[in-house]
KEMAR-791677 format. One record per residue: residue in three letters; y, z, x of N, C-alpha, C, O in turn. Coordinates in nm, 3 decimals. Each point is the difference from the previous one (the first is absolute). Layout:
BEGIN
code  n_v  n_w  n_u  ca_v  ca_w  ca_u  c_v  c_w  c_u  o_v  o_w  o_u
ALA  Y  Z  X  Y  Z  X  Y  Z  X  Y  Z  X
...
//
This chain:
BEGIN
code  n_v  n_w  n_u  ca_v  ca_w  ca_u  c_v  c_w  c_u  o_v  o_w  o_u
MET  0.136  -0.710  0.901  0.109  -0.014  -0.093  0.108  0.102  0.030  -0.023  0.104  0.061
ILE  0.140  -0.138  -0.106  0.111  0.093  0.012  0.023  0.059  -0.139  -0.083  -0.019  -0.089
PHE  0.190  0.089  0.068  0.020  0.076  -0.123  -0.001  -0.085  -0.126  -0.063  0.041  -0.098
ALA  0.128  -0.155  0.095  0.010  -0.079  -0.124  -0.138  -0.043  -0.050  -0.026  0.004  -0.120
GLY  -0.061  -0.045  0.209  -0.134  -0.041  -0.040  -0.078  0.114  -0.061  -0.064  -0.016  -0.103
HIS  0.069  0.132  0.167  -0.074  0.115  -0.053  0.055  0.046  -0.134  -0.076  0.025  -0.093
ILE  0.207  -0.013  0.084  0.061  0.047  -0.125  -0.025  -0.099  -0.113  -0.048  0.038  -0.107
GLY  0.081  -0.164  0.131  -0.013  -0.101  -0.105  -0.144  -0.021  -0.045  -0.027  -0.007  -0.120
LEU  -0.065  -0.005  0.215  -0.139  -0.023  -0.038  -0.062  0.122  -0.068  -0.082  -0.015  -0.091
THR  0.120  0.135  0.134  -0.051  0.120  -0.067  0.051  0.007  -0.143  -0.077  0.030  -0.092
LEU  0.205  -0.057  0.072  0.053  -0.002  -0.138  -0.069  -0.108  -0.083  -0.034  0.023  -0.116
ALA  0.014  -0.140  0.175  -0.063  -0.109  -0.074  -0.143  0.035  -0.039  -0.041  -0.025  -0.113
ILE  -0.034  0.083  0.206  -0.139  0.032  -0.028  -0.011  0.114  -0.099  -0.079  -0.007  -0.094
ALA  0.158  0.112  0.113  -0.014  0.119  -0.084  0.067  -0.013  -0.137  -0.054  0.048  -0.100
LYS  0.168  -0.113  0.094  0.074  -0.004  -0.125  -0.019  -0.130  -0.078  -0.021  0.002  -0.122
TYR  0.028  -0.115  0.192  0.003  -0.126  -0.071  -0.137  -0.066  -0.009  -0.023  -0.082  -0.089
GLY  -0.067  0.115  0.179  -0.137  -0.052  -0.008  -0.070  0.041  -0.129  -0.051  -0.086  -0.071
PRO  0.048  0.216  0.040  -0.063  0.041  -0.127  0.069  -0.057  -0.124  -0.065  -0.030  -0.099
ARG  0.197  0.015  0.106  0.071  -0.062  -0.114  -0.044  -0.144  -0.018  -0.018  -0.046  -0.113
ALA  0.002  -0.026  0.222  -0.044  -0.140  -0.009  -0.142  -0.008  -0.055  -0.031  -0.088  -0.080
ILE  -0.055  0.179  0.122  -0.138  0.002  -0.052  0.002  0.029  -0.149  -0.074  -0.062  -0.076
ALA  0.159  0.156  0.033  0.010  0.032  -0.142  0.052  -0.120  -0.080  -0.050  -0.028  -0.109
ASP  0.149  -0.042  0.165  0.052  -0.119  -0.069  -0.108  -0.107  -0.014  -0.012  -0.063  -0.105
MET  -0.066  0.044  0.211  -0.108  -0.100  -0.008  -0.107  0.042  -0.100  -0.055  -0.084  -0.071
SER  0.025  0.213  0.065  -0.103  0.045  -0.093  0.045  -0.012  -0.144  -0.083  -0.014  -0.090
ARG  0.214  0.019  0.066  0.051  -0.021  -0.136  -0.011  -0.146  -0.041  -0.021  -0.031  -0.118
ARG  0.035  -0.060  0.215  -0.006  -0.142  -0.030  -0.143  -0.046  -0.024  -0.025  -0.085  -0.086
VAL  -0.068  0.140  0.160  -0.141  -0.033  -0.019  -0.059  0.107  -0.089  -0.010  0.117  0.040
ARG  -0.030  -0.155  -0.158  -0.051  0.099  -0.094  -0.143  0.038  0.037  -0.092  -0.083  -0.006
PRO  0.074  0.209  0.044  -0.135  0.043  0.035  -0.086  0.018  -0.126  0.054  0.016  -0.110
PRO  -0.184  -0.021  0.126  -0.087  0.024  -0.116  0.026  0.139  -0.058  0.034  0.093  0.073
SER  -0.050  -0.081  -0.202  0.027  0.129  -0.063  -0.096  0.106  0.055  -0.117  -0.027  0.026
GLY  0.169  0.146  -0.011  -0.079  0.110  0.052  -0.002  0.011  0.152  -0.054  0.097  0.054
SER  0.114  -0.195  0.016  0.002  0.009  0.146  0.124  0.076  0.044  0.099  0.008  -0.072
HIS  -0.106  0.047  0.191  0.110  0.079  0.054  0.110  -0.093  0.051  -0.028  -0.100  0.066
THR  0.153  0.133  -0.098  0.113  -0.077  0.053  0.080  0.088  0.093  0.001  0.123  -0.013
PHE  0.066  -0.185  0.107  0.078  0.072  0.101  0.131  0.046  -0.062  0.073  -0.079  -0.060
ARG  -0.044  0.207  0.073  0.126  0.055  -0.051  0.078  0.060  0.117  -0.045  0.098  0.059
PRO  0.161  -0.155  -0.026  0.074  0.046  0.118  0.098  0.114  -0.028  0.103  0.009  0.068
SER  -0.130  0.079  -0.164  0.097  0.104  -0.034  0.028  0.092  0.118  0.113  0.048  0.015
TRP  -0.211  -0.022  0.070  0.020  0.085  0.117  0.098  -0.063  0.098  0.068  0.071  0.074
VAL  -0.060  -0.205  -0.074  0.090  -0.070  0.092  0.145  0.033  -0.032  0.083  0.011  0.091
GLU  -0.052  0.004  -0.218  0.137  0.029  -0.041  0.047  0.136  0.051  0.120  0.023  0.011
ARG  -0.213  0.067  0.019  0.037  0.134  0.044  0.004  0.014  0.152  0.026  0.110  0.050
LEU  -0.049  -0.216  0.024  0.005  0.007  0.146  0.146  0.011  0.045  0.085  -0.076  -0.044
ASP  -0.060  0.171  0.132  0.134  0.019  0.055  0.021  -0.100  0.112  -0.067  0.007  0.103
ASP  0.159  -0.100  -0.122  0.027  -0.103  0.100  0.045  0.060  0.133  -0.033  -0.053  0.106
ARG  0.107  0.162  -0.112  0.048  0.062  0.124  -0.117  0.051  0.084  0.001  -0.014  0.122
ALA  -0.103  0.072  -0.186  -0.119  0.047  0.073  -0.078  -0.120  0.055  -0.054  0.007  0.111
LEU  0.047  -0.116  -0.188  -0.066  -0.121  0.049  0.069  -0.052  0.124  -0.065  -0.037  0.098
ILE  0.197  0.033  -0.102  0.077  -0.055  0.113  -0.015  0.088  0.123  -0.026  -0.049  0.110
LEU  0.044  0.180  -0.127  -0.012  0.090  0.114  -0.142  -0.002  0.058  -0.018  -0.003  0.121
GLY  -0.082  0.005  -0.208  -0.138  -0.004  0.047  -0.034  -0.130  0.070  -0.077  -0.001  0.095
SER  0.135  -0.108  -0.142  -0.032  -0.130  0.059  0.050  -0.014  0.143  -0.051  -0.083  0.075
VAL  0.150  0.161  -0.037  0.053  -0.007  0.137  -0.025  0.127  0.081  0.041  0.007  0.116
LEU  -0.108  0.092  -0.174  -0.020  0.128  0.068  -0.068  -0.012  0.137  0.048  0.062  0.095
PRO  -0.157  -0.139  -0.080  -0.057  -0.011  0.135  0.097  -0.057  0.104  -0.001  0.042  0.115
ASP  0.084  -0.137  -0.156  0.099  -0.055  0.093  0.112  0.100  0.027  0.051  0.006  0.112
VAL  -0.013  0.072  -0.212  0.104  0.102  0.019  -0.049  0.106  0.100  0.081  0.056  0.074
VAL  -0.209  -0.029  -0.073  -0.057  0.095  0.096  -0.012  -0.065  0.138  0.041  0.059  0.100
ASP  -0.096  -0.179  -0.094  -0.036  -0.061  0.128  0.114  -0.066  0.075  0.006  0.012  0.123
LYS  0.083  -0.080  -0.189  0.103  -0.076  0.071  0.093  0.089  0.081  0.023  -0.030  0.117
PRO  0.031  0.139  -0.173  0.084  0.087  0.085  -0.081  0.062  0.115  0.052  0.016  0.111
LEU  -0.176  0.018  -0.137  -0.085  0.058  0.104  -0.019  -0.098  0.115  0.013  0.036  0.117
ALA  -0.042  -0.160  -0.151  -0.028  -0.101  0.103  0.127  -0.053  0.068  -0.003  -0.031  0.119
LEU  0.112  0.021  -0.191  0.121  -0.059  0.057  0.088  0.102  0.073  0.057  -0.033  0.104
PHE  -0.046  0.153  -0.157  0.099  0.094  0.053  -0.059  0.126  0.062  0.045  0.044  0.106
ILE  -0.144  0.014  -0.170  -0.045  0.132  0.043  -0.089  -0.008  0.123  0.028  0.063  0.102
SER  -0.137  -0.140  -0.112  -0.092  -0.005  0.114  -0.080  -0.129  -0.001  -0.115  -0.001  -0.045
PRO  0.172  -0.109  0.094  -0.073  -0.126  0.001  -0.128  0.003  0.082  -0.097  -0.067  -0.034
THR  0.096  0.143  0.141  -0.120  0.002  0.084  -0.112  0.081  -0.062  -0.117  -0.021  0.032
LEU  0.149  0.114  -0.120  -0.100  0.082  -0.066  -0.094  -0.084  -0.086  -0.119  0.029  -0.009
VAL  0.172  -0.133  -0.052  -0.078  -0.078  -0.095  -0.027  -0.142  0.048  -0.025  -0.089  -0.082
GLY  0.029  0.066  0.210  -0.040  -0.129  0.055  0.090  -0.116  -0.035  -0.047  -0.114  -0.008
HIS  0.175  0.139  -0.014  0.098  -0.105  -0.030  -0.038  -0.082  -0.124  0.029  -0.120  -0.005
SER  -0.091  0.181  -0.091  -0.036  -0.068  -0.123  0.084  0.058  -0.114  0.031  0.119  0.000
LEU  0.005  -0.203  -0.096  0.075  0.048  -0.115  -0.092  0.055  -0.109  0.049  0.053  -0.100
ARG  -0.176  -0.066  0.116  -0.097  0.054  -0.096  -0.079  0.109  0.068  -0.078  -0.025  0.092
ASN  0.099  0.147  -0.138  -0.061  0.114  0.067  -0.056  0.098  -0.100  -0.082  -0.036  -0.084
TYR  0.125  0.160  0.093  -0.056  0.108  -0.081  0.013  -0.025  -0.150  -0.091  0.032  -0.075
GLY  0.201  -0.088  0.031  0.020  -0.028  -0.142  -0.090  -0.110  -0.053  -0.013  -0.015  -0.121
HIS  -0.047  -0.060  0.209  -0.088  -0.110  -0.041  -0.148  0.035  0.016  -0.084  -0.089  0.012
THR  0.053  0.218  -0.012  -0.140  0.042  0.014  -0.053  0.050  -0.134  0.077  0.037  -0.089
LEU  -0.209  -0.038  0.075  -0.063  0.054  -0.120  0.024  0.150  -0.010  0.013  0.054  -0.109
VAL  -0.008  0.012  0.222  0.026  0.145  0.000  0.135  0.029  -0.066  0.011  0.091  -0.081
PHE  0.091  -0.169  0.117  0.132  0.018  -0.060  -0.006  -0.025  -0.151  0.055  0.077  -0.078
ALA  -0.122  -0.185  0.037  -0.011  -0.033  -0.142  -0.070  0.112  -0.078  0.041  0.034  -0.111
ILE  -0.145  0.022  0.169  -0.074  0.108  -0.066  0.085  0.127  -0.007  0.001  0.069  -0.102
LEU  0.072  -0.038  0.209  0.087  0.118  -0.001  0.112  -0.014  -0.102  0.034  0.095  -0.070
VAL  0.024  -0.214  0.061  0.106  -0.023  -0.100  -0.057  0.013  -0.141  0.064  0.058  -0.087
LEU  -0.183  -0.111  0.063  -0.062  0.010  -0.132  -0.032  0.145  -0.034  0.022  0.043  -0.113
ALA  -0.074  0.033  0.208  -0.030  0.142  -0.025  0.127  0.077  -0.033  0.002  0.081  -0.093
ALA  0.103  -0.105  0.170  0.128  0.066  -0.028  0.054  -0.043  -0.136  0.058  0.082  -0.072
ALA  -0.076  -0.208  0.037  0.049  -0.052  -0.128  -0.074  0.063  -0.118  0.062  0.032  -0.101
VAL  -0.192  -0.016  0.114  -0.078  0.063  -0.107  0.047  0.144  -0.021  0.018  0.044  -0.114
ALA  0.002  0.029  0.223  0.048  0.138  -0.010  0.139  0.005  -0.062  0.027  0.083  -0.087
LEU  0.062  -0.170  0.133  0.137  -0.002  -0.053  0.003  -0.043  -0.147  0.077  0.055  -0.079
ALA  -0.160  -0.152  0.042  -0.005  -0.046  -0.139  -0.047  0.113  -0.091  0.050  0.013  -0.112
ALA  -0.145  0.066  0.157  -0.046  0.114  -0.080  0.110  0.105  -0.013  0.011  0.066  -0.103
LEU  0.068  -0.052  0.207  0.108  0.099  -0.002  0.115  -0.041  -0.091  0.047  0.080  -0.081
VAL  -0.002  -0.205  0.096  0.118  -0.045  -0.076  -0.035  -0.064  -0.134  0.089  -0.032  -0.078
LYS  -0.216  0.014  0.052  -0.047  -0.061  -0.126  0.062  -0.137  -0.026  0.039  -0.032  -0.112
ARG  -0.029  -0.048  0.219  0.051  -0.136  -0.007  -0.096  -0.091  0.076  -0.077  0.047  0.084
GLN  0.081  -0.174  -0.114  -0.090  -0.094  0.065  0.063  -0.073  0.118  -0.071  -0.075  0.068
TRP  0.199  0.093  -0.040  0.065  -0.075  0.108  -0.060  0.028  0.137  -0.004  -0.092  0.081
PRO  -0.045  0.214  -0.048  -0.060  0.016  0.133  -0.125  -0.085  0.020  -0.025  -0.052  0.109
ILE  -0.054  0.037  -0.215  -0.121  -0.083  0.008  0.040  -0.147  0.017  -0.062  -0.072  0.078
VAL  0.164  0.029  -0.150  0.050  -0.137  0.012  0.046  -0.026  0.143  -0.030  -0.105  0.057
LEU  0.103  0.199  0.000  0.048  -0.013  0.137  -0.118  -0.010  0.097  0.001  -0.085  0.089
ALA  -0.101  0.170  -0.105  -0.116  -0.001  0.091  -0.080  -0.130  -0.011  -0.043  -0.055  0.101
LEU  0.024  0.006  -0.222  -0.075  -0.125  -0.017  0.078  -0.119  0.053  -0.059  -0.093  0.056
ALA  0.191  0.094  -0.073  0.082  -0.108  0.057  -0.004  0.005  0.152  0.001  -0.104  0.066
SER  -0.005  0.225  -0.011  -0.010  0.014  0.145  -0.134  -0.054  0.051  -0.005  -0.066  0.104
ALA  -0.101  0.094  -0.175  -0.131  -0.055  0.037  -0.002  -0.152  -0.017  -0.063  -0.071  0.078
GLY  0.133  0.021  -0.180  0.011  -0.144  -0.020  0.071  -0.069  0.115  -0.024  -0.118  0.025
HIS  0.110  0.190  0.042  0.069  -0.054  0.118  -0.103  -0.043  0.105  0.016  -0.105  0.064
LEU  -0.120  0.184  -0.046  -0.105  -0.034  0.097  -0.072  -0.128  -0.039  -0.039  -0.079  0.086
VAL  0.022  0.059  -0.215  -0.065  -0.123  -0.048  0.090  -0.120  0.025  -0.045  -0.104  0.048
LEU  0.174  0.119  -0.081  0.093  -0.112  0.022  0.017  -0.033  0.148  0.026  -0.115  0.035
ASP  -0.042  0.214  0.051  0.006  -0.025  0.144  -0.133  -0.049  0.057  -0.011  -0.026  0.120
MET  -0.090  0.014  -0.205  -0.134  -0.046  0.041  -0.049  0.081  0.121  -0.039  -0.055  0.103
MET  0.042  0.185  -0.119  -0.034  0.088  0.111  -0.148  -0.008  0.040  -0.036  0.052  0.106
TRP  -0.048  -0.115  -0.185  -0.140  -0.015  0.041  -0.013  -0.087  0.125  -0.101  0.006  0.069
TYR  0.204  -0.086  -0.040  0.001  -0.076  0.124  0.035  0.088  0.120  -0.033  -0.032  0.114
SER  0.101  0.143  -0.142  0.038  0.094  0.105  -0.082  0.128  -0.018  0.056  0.109  -0.016
HIS  -0.186  -0.123  0.017  -0.088  0.112  -0.031  0.016  0.117  0.098  -0.027  0.114  -0.037
ARG  0.070  -0.141  0.159  0.020  0.110  0.095  0.112  0.092  -0.046  -0.006  0.122  0.020
ILE  0.107  -0.179  -0.080  0.109  0.082  -0.054  -0.042  0.062  -0.132  0.020  0.119  -0.022
LEU  -0.077  -0.198  -0.066  -0.039  0.046  -0.133  -0.095  0.119  0.007  0.015  0.095  -0.077
LEU  -0.110  -0.098  0.166  -0.103  0.103  0.006  0.030  0.112  0.099  -0.083  0.088  0.020
TRP  0.201  -0.089  0.042  0.035  0.106  0.092  -0.004  0.133  -0.072  0.043  0.003  -0.115
PRO  -0.089  0.103  0.169  -0.041  0.038  0.135  -0.151  -0.001  0.019  -0.051  0.068  0.089
PHE  -0.019  -0.142  -0.169  -0.145  0.000  0.007  -0.050  -0.070  0.127  0.075  -0.078  0.059
PRO  -0.198  0.104  -0.018  -0.051  -0.055  0.127  0.017  -0.152  0.009  -0.008  -0.073  -0.099
ALA  0.032  0.030  0.220  0.016  -0.142  0.034  0.122  -0.060  -0.068  0.005  -0.122  -0.019
SER  0.091  0.203  -0.017  0.123  -0.055  -0.056  0.119  0.063  0.071  0.024  0.120  -0.011
THR  0.048  -0.202  0.083  0.122  0.045  0.065  0.111  -0.096  -0.042  -0.027  -0.113  -0.040
PHE  0.147  0.159  0.049  0.111  -0.088  -0.037  0.005  -0.118  0.095  -0.004  0.017  0.122
SER  0.014  -0.135  -0.178  0.007  -0.120  0.081  0.075  -0.106  -0.077  -0.036  -0.029  -0.114
PRO  0.139  -0.030  0.172  0.073  -0.105  -0.070  -0.072  -0.135  0.009  0.065  -0.105  0.005
ARG  -0.197  0.108  -0.002  -0.079  -0.121  0.020  0.029  -0.109  -0.103  0.010  -0.118  0.035
PHE  0.002  0.155  -0.161  0.022  -0.098  -0.106  0.145  -0.004  -0.047  0.031  -0.064  -0.100
ILE  0.056  0.132  0.173  0.137  0.014  -0.047  0.096  -0.042  0.110  -0.024  0.026  0.118
HIS  0.132  -0.090  -0.156  0.107  -0.028  0.096  0.059  0.131  0.048  -0.005  0.101  -0.071
GLU  0.059  -0.101  0.189  0.054  0.124  0.056  0.107  0.063  -0.089  -0.010  0.119  -0.031
TRP  0.110  -0.195  -0.011  0.112  0.061  -0.071  0.031  -0.067  -0.133  0.117  -0.012  -0.035
GLY  -0.215  -0.031  -0.037  0.026  -0.055  -0.130  -0.120  -0.077  -0.051  -0.098  -0.020  0.073
PRO  0.105  -0.023  -0.196  -0.113  -0.073  -0.058  -0.015  -0.139  0.063  0.095  -0.057  0.052
ASP  -0.215  0.007  -0.058  -0.024  -0.136  0.048  0.083  -0.096  -0.084  0.006  0.015  -0.122
PRO  0.057  -0.113  0.185  0.079  -0.096  -0.077  -0.092  -0.101  -0.069  0.020  -0.121  0.011
ASP  -0.117  0.171  -0.078  -0.102  -0.076  -0.069  0.056  -0.053  -0.132  0.095  0.056  -0.054
LEU  -0.153  -0.160  0.004  0.040  -0.051  -0.131  -0.027  0.105  -0.108  0.077  0.011  -0.096
LEU  -0.184  0.064  0.111  -0.035  0.104  -0.098  0.112  0.105  -0.009  0.036  0.043  -0.110
TYR  0.017  -0.002  0.224  0.108  0.099  -0.001  0.127  -0.056  -0.062  0.069  0.069  -0.075
VAL  -0.038  -0.193  0.107  0.121  -0.063  -0.054  -0.012  -0.014  -0.152  0.095  0.028  -0.073
VAL  -0.211  -0.070  0.025  -0.022  -0.014  -0.144  0.006  0.136  -0.068  0.059  0.013  -0.107
ALA  -0.120  0.089  0.168  0.001  0.135  -0.059  0.142  0.055  -0.007  0.039  0.058  -0.101
GLU  0.038  -0.076  0.206  0.140  0.047  -0.001  0.081  -0.076  -0.105  0.079  0.061  -0.072
ALA  -0.097  -0.192  0.064  0.073  -0.080  -0.100  -0.038  0.043  -0.141  0.087  0.014  -0.086
ALA  -0.216  0.006  0.062  -0.044  0.045  -0.133  0.057  0.137  -0.031  0.041  0.026  -0.113
GLY  -0.038  0.063  0.212  0.058  0.132  -0.021  0.147  -0.006  -0.035  0.046  0.072  -0.088
ILE  0.027  -0.158  0.156  0.143  -0.015  -0.028  0.020  -0.055  -0.142  0.091  0.044  -0.070
VAL  -0.173  -0.138  0.030  0.010  -0.056  -0.136  -0.024  0.110  -0.104  0.075  0.009  -0.097
VAL  -0.177  0.072  0.116  -0.029  0.108  -0.096  0.113  0.102  -0.002  0.040  0.045  -0.107
ILE  0.011  -0.007  0.223  0.110  0.096  0.006  0.124  -0.056  -0.072  0.067  0.072  -0.073
CYS  -0.039  -0.198  0.093  0.114  -0.065  -0.069  -0.023  -0.003  -0.151  0.092  0.023  -0.078
TYR  -0.215  -0.050  0.037  -0.034  -0.002  -0.143  0.019  0.137  -0.062  0.060  0.013  -0.107
VAL  -0.110  0.091  0.174  0.015  0.136  -0.051  0.148  0.038  -0.004  0.046  0.059  -0.098
GLY  0.027  -0.092  0.202  0.144  0.027  0.002  0.073  -0.072  -0.113  0.087  0.058  -0.065
TYR  -0.123  -0.183  0.043  0.062  -0.076  -0.110  -0.029  0.066  -0.135  0.089  0.013  -0.084
ARG  -0.216  0.027  0.064  -0.036  0.065  -0.128  0.077  0.131  -0.019  0.042  0.031  -0.111
LEU  -0.025  0.044  0.218  0.072  0.127  -0.010  0.148  -0.023  -0.031  0.058  0.069  -0.083
ILE  0.002  -0.166  0.152  0.143  -0.026  -0.021  0.024  -0.066  -0.135  0.092  0.039  -0.072
ALA  -0.173  -0.137  0.037  0.018  -0.071  -0.128  -0.023  0.094  -0.119  0.070  -0.009  -0.100
GLY  -0.166  0.097  0.112  -0.028  0.093  -0.108  0.084  0.126  0.005  -0.012  0.088  -0.086
ARG  0.098  -0.079  0.186  0.086  0.116  0.020  -0.082  0.130  0.008  0.032  0.100  -0.064
HIS  -0.137  -0.107  0.144  -0.089  0.115  0.016  0.005  0.058  0.141  -0.086  0.081  0.035
VAL  0.183  -0.118  0.045  0.006  0.043  0.140  0.010  0.152  0.010  -0.075  0.063  0.075
ARG  0.165  -0.006  -0.151  0.018  0.146  0.004  -0.126  0.072  -0.046  -0.045  0.096  0.062
GLN  -0.011  -0.143  -0.172  -0.125  0.060  -0.051  -0.110  -0.010  0.105  -0.074  0.096  0.021
TRP  0.063  -0.211  0.043  -0.104  -0.020  0.101  0.020  0.093  0.120  -0.097  0.055  0.053
LEU  0.221  -0.039  -0.010  0.028  0.088  0.114  -0.039  0.144  -0.028  -0.049  0.069  0.089
PHE  0.070  -0.023  -0.213  -0.030  0.139  -0.033  -0.143  0.024  -0.045  -0.052  0.110  0.017
THR  -0.013  -0.211  -0.075  -0.134  0.020  -0.054  -0.109  -0.082  0.067  -0.116  0.038  -0.002
GLY  0.153  -0.152  0.061  -0.100  -0.088  0.059  -0.059  -0.097  -0.099  -0.088  -0.079  0.035
PHE  0.135  0.082  -0.159  -0.049  -0.089  -0.106  0.111  -0.092  -0.046  0.118  0.032  0.018
GLY  -0.154  -0.145  -0.077  0.098  -0.088  -0.058  -0.004  -0.142  0.051  0.067  -0.087  -0.055
ALA  -0.145  0.062  0.160  -0.005  -0.136  0.053  -0.104  -0.082  -0.074  -0.019  -0.118  0.031
//
């Protein structure tokens, strides 16, 4: 996927998925005494951290592979940023930063960055995902040299991402929350 798919699908999963589940749970009346899903934590997610985290592995890897040293990483666009080691390091840094600044946006950014690996289906590229562990070297075996496979899955994911981004943009503009969203990350 390219940027629109990652951004749109991450926003849809993190922000609008729990809202849809909450709406469905309100329509179906659960038996009394059972636990119901409450998405209050979803309202506090910083969209800016979600967006940056959703593209962070590509922001690290694409300039490295295209401009800095293509031969270092085997001419693949998925490299160090698409490894579990990178995801764990980002999460560790996020936990430390969140404790320092007393905000949850670093954790949101780290989890969105890890979600990027899921959306890229990195389990098919286990040599990259598990690098630097034994028997794992960078190999563009499951990846096109300079871009995503022109698969139907990628086209659908990009289209869905664009739809979600347009929806969020429409909500921000229609509700006149663009300025608030730019400064706080909330309002969409």
